[in-house]
C-alpha positions, 0 to 999 in steps of 0.5 A, spaced: 946 578 612 945 572 616 939 575 619 936 576 612 936 569 610 933 567 617 928 571 616 926 569 609 926 562 611 921 563 617 917 568 612 917 561 607 914 558 613 909 563 614 907 563 607 905 556 607 900 557 612 897 563 610 889 564 610 885 569 607 882 575 612 879 582 611 886 585 612 888 590 607 894 586 605 893 578 606 898 574 609 901 571 602 901 578 600 905 581 606 910 575 605 911 576 598 912 583 599 917 582 605 921 577 601 922 582 595 924 587 600 929 582 603 932 580 596 932 588 594 936 590 600 941 584 600 942 586 593 943 593 594 943 596 601 941 603 601 937 607 606 931 606 601 931 598 601 933 598 608 926 602 610 922 598 605 925 591 608 923 594 615 916 596 613 915 589 610 917 586 616 913 590 620 907 589 616 908 581 616 909 581 624 902 585 625 898 582 620 893 578 623 892 573 618 899 570 618 896 565 624 902 560 623 907 566 626 909 563 633 910 569 638 918 566 638 918 568 630 915 574 631 920 576 636 925 574 631 922 579 626 922 584 631 929 583 633 931 583 626 927 590 625 931 593 631 937 591 628 937 594 622 940 601 622 937 604 616 940 611 617 947 608 617 946 606 610 
């Protein structure tokens, strides 16, 4: 649970410095999707919410328009993704 809130905090930082791009989903949308998915998973830790949260984190990390994300933050997100075992839900 602590990781979820850490990720939300880092996501807020990324959100503040997003720029427009030609990606199918821009940084702002990716950050919003991740935040909503994290909140849903924190409220109800189902397999579906877990997978949605993991996917939203991946979308954010892999989004080239999120230039404010440092390599360290991307590693932290990837560690959070790896730490989520959705099959155990």
